[in-house]
C-alpha positions as CSV (number, residue, x, y, z in Angstrom):
1,M,0.0,0.0,0.0
2,A,2.9,2.4,0.7
3,V,4.0,2.1,-2.9
4,R,0.5,2.9,-4.1
5,I,0.1,5.9,-1.8
6,A,3.5,7.3,-2.8
7,C,2.7,6.9,-6.5
8,I,-0.7,8.6,-6.1
9,G,1.1,11.4,-4.3
10,V,3.6,11.8,-7.2
11,L,0.8,11.7,-9.7
12,V,-1.3,14.3,-7.9
13,F,1.8,16.5,-7.4
14,A,2.6,16.4,-11.2
15,L,-1.0,17.1,-12.2
16,A,-1.4,19.9,-9.8
17,Y,1.9,21.5,-10.8
18,M,0.9,21.3,-14.5
19,A,-2.6,22.7,-13.7
20,T,-1.1,25.7,-11.9
21,A,1.2,26.3,-14.9
22,M,-1.5,26.1,-17.6
23,F,-4.3,28.0,-15.9
24,P,-4.3,31.5,-14.4
25,I,-4.9,30.3,-10.8
26,P,-4.0,33.0,-8.3
27,L,-0.9,32.0,-6.4
28,P,1.8,33.7,-4.3
29,V,4.3,35.3,-6.6
30,F,7.6,36.9,-5.7
31,D,8.6,40.2,-7.3
32,P,12.4,40.5,-6.9
33,R,12.5,44.1,-8.1
34,A,10.1,45.3,-5.4
35,D,11.1,42.5,-2.9
36,V,7.4,41.7,-2.1
37,W,5.1,38.8,-2.4
38,I,1.8,39.3,-4.2
39,W,-1.2,37.1,-5.3
40,A,-1.4,36.9,-9.1
41,G,-2.9,34.7,-11.8
42,R,-0.7,35.9,-14.6
43,P,2.6,37.3,-13.3
44,E,4.8,39.8,-15.1
45,P,7.9,38.5,-16.9
46,A,10.3,39.3,-14.0
47,Q,8.1,37.9,-11.3
48,M,8.7,34.3,-10.0
49,R,5.6,32.1,-9.7
50,Y,7.6,28.9,-9.1
51,F,7.4,29.0,-5.3
52,G,3.6,29.4,-5.4
53,Q,3.2,26.5,-7.9
54,L,5.4,24.3,-5.8
55,A,3.5,25.1,-2.6
56,A,0.1,24.5,-4.3
57,A,1.3,21.1,-5.8
58,L,2.7,20.0,-2.4
59,L,-0.6,20.9,-0.6
60,A,-2.6,19.1,-3.2
61,A,-0.5,16.0,-2.9
62,L,-0.7,16.1,0.9
63,A,-4.5,16.7,0.8
64,V,-5.0,13.6,-1.3
65,T,-2.4,11.2,0.2
66,A,-2.9,11.9,3.9
67,P,-6.5,10.6,4.0
68,L,-5.5,7.7,1.9
69,A,-2.7,6.8,4.2
70,R,-4.9,7.0,7.2
71,M,-7.7,5.0,5.4
72,W,-5.3,2.2,4.2
73,R,-3.1,2.1,7.3
74,D,-4.9,-0.9,8.8
75,R,-5.0,-3.0,5.7
76,P,-2.6,-5.9,5.5
77,Q,0.7,-5.3,3.5
78,G,1.0,-7.6,0.6
79,A,3.6,-8.1,-2.2
80,T,3.8,-5.6,-5.0
81,T,1.0,-6.3,-7.4
82,A,0.2,-5.4,-10.9
83,V,-1.9,-2.5,-9.6
84,D,1.1,-1.1,-7.8
85,R,3.2,-1.3,-11.0
86,L,0.4,0.4,-12.8
87,F,0.3,3.3,-10.3
88,A,4.1,3.6,-10.6
89,A,3.8,3.7,-14.4
90,W,1.2,6.5,-14.2
91,A,3.3,8.4,-11.8
92,A,6.3,8.1,-14.1
93,V,4.4,9.2,-17.1
94,A,2.9,12.2,-15.3
95,S,6.3,13.3,-14.1
96,A,7.8,12.9,-17.6
97,L,5.0,15.0,-19.1
98,C,5.6,17.6,-16.5
99,L,9.3,17.7,-17.2
100,A,8.7,17.7,-21.0
101,Y,6.3,20.6,-20.7
102,Y,8.8,22.7,-18.7
103,A,11.7,21.8,-21.0
104,W,9.6,22.9,-24.0
105,H,8.5,26.2,-22.5
106,N,12.0,27.0,-21.1
107,W,13.9,26.2,-24.2
108,P,15.9,29.2,-25.4
């Protein structure tokens, strides 16, 4: 079960990180020129949205995996099954798509 919960956490993190990148969701943004934090959906070019995206994705992953871990805590631990390998594959694909998206958008 621990493998399954970890894979679900990685999958939710990757999807939440991509969602905050693609849609104008208001997040904390750091403006290094003014040295202030603001809430913005679409930041200016010099403003850094990375920290807000990272925090939102971490909170989403924790919000999903914490109840699952508590719910599945009392179930017996078994050997790695095909379902666990499927969750691992989905987590790997979601992470690869997230990395490819950022490589594409940050390419010079």
